[in-house]
N, C-alpha and C positions, 0 to 999 in steps of 0.2 A: 656765727650767732645771728639770729634773726633781728631784723630792724624793728620788729614789732615789740621786742623786749630789750630795752637798752641795758647794757651790762653794768652801768653805774647805779642801778636801782636795785632794791630789794622788794620781794613780792610775797603776797599772802595767798592762801588757797581760796580766799574770798574774792580774788582778782583786784585787790588794791596794790598799789606800789608805794614805796617810800624812798625818797632821795635824802640821805642823811648827810648833813653838813654840820660838823661840830655837834652841838646838842639839839639841833633843830632838824626835824624831818618834814619835808614837803611831801604831801600825800595826794594821790589821785587814783583813778581806775585805769586798768590796763586796756591796751588795744583790743585784746580778746573780749573783755567785758563790754567795751563800746560796740563791737560788732554784734554781740549777743543782744544788747539792748535795742539797737536801732537808734533812731533820731531822739536825742535827749531833749525834753521839753521843759524840765524844771529840775532844780537842784535845791535840796533842803539841807542846810549846813548848820553846825553849832555856831554860837557867838564867840567872839574873842574872849578869852579868859575862862571859858568852860573847860572842865577836865573831861578827858576821854580815856577809856580803858581798853587795853589790847584785847581784841577779839569781840568787843561789844559794839552795838549799833551806835553810830554817832550822827547819822543823817540818812538821807535817801536820794535816789536819782529816779526821776520819772521819765519814761520814754513813751513812744507811741505804742510799744508792746506791753509795758508793765511798770510797776513801781518796785524798785529794788533797794534794800537796806544797804548802807555803807558800814563796814566794820573797821574799827581803828586798828591799824597795823602795830601801833605802839601806845603805851600809856603816857599821858602827859597833858599839859595845858595848851589849848589852842591859842596861838599867839598871832595868827593872821588868817583871815578868811579871803578867798578869792571872790571878792564882792562883784566884779564884772559878770560873774556867771548868773547873777540874779536877772540881769537884763539880756544876757547872751549865753544861755546854756549850751548852745551849739559848739562853743569852744571845746567842750568835753569831747565831742565827736571829731572836730577838726584837728585838734592838737592835744591829745590826752596827756602827753608827757611834758608839755610846756605851758601854753596858754590855758589849758583845761585843768590845771591843778586845782585841788579843792581847798585844803587847809594846810597850815603849817603848825606843827606840834613841837613844843619844847619837851624833849624826851626826858621822862622821869627816871628811866632805868635802862642804860645802854645794854644790859645783858639780855633784854627782850629781843634784840636784833637776832639773837641766835635762833629764834623761832621763825625767822623769815627765810625765804628762798632766794638763791642767786637767780640770775636771768636764765642760766642754763637749766637749773633745776625746775624753774617755773615753766620753761618751754616744754620740758619733758612731762611735767604735771598736766599741762593743757593737752598735749598730744595724747597722753594716756587716758585722760578723762573724756576725750571726744572720740576715741576709737570704738 
């Protein structure tokens, strides 16, 4: 398995990841997305307490190349926002699976995880979409 896609995470076709612990999902963007974006210069995230819906836009990431929408991997209430990103958006580039996480969502429906990909499936998805 590639180090670029940790096996304990679930992935979306929009290149977000979710680390699900209990009923809370920590969400970020993948190493592939980071490489496509280039240097992240700003991150626009929802406020704590806001609801997000699986597959719908919940924020954006601005980089030197473009502004990209962020799509919620799961439906639920935002219970925590990675506020250090407002002053240090480079954390998304430097450590997308740890320090660069975006939000934590209290998952409303565990059944939605069935729509997410494993690391192996995501790696195949990325490889097939870039060939």
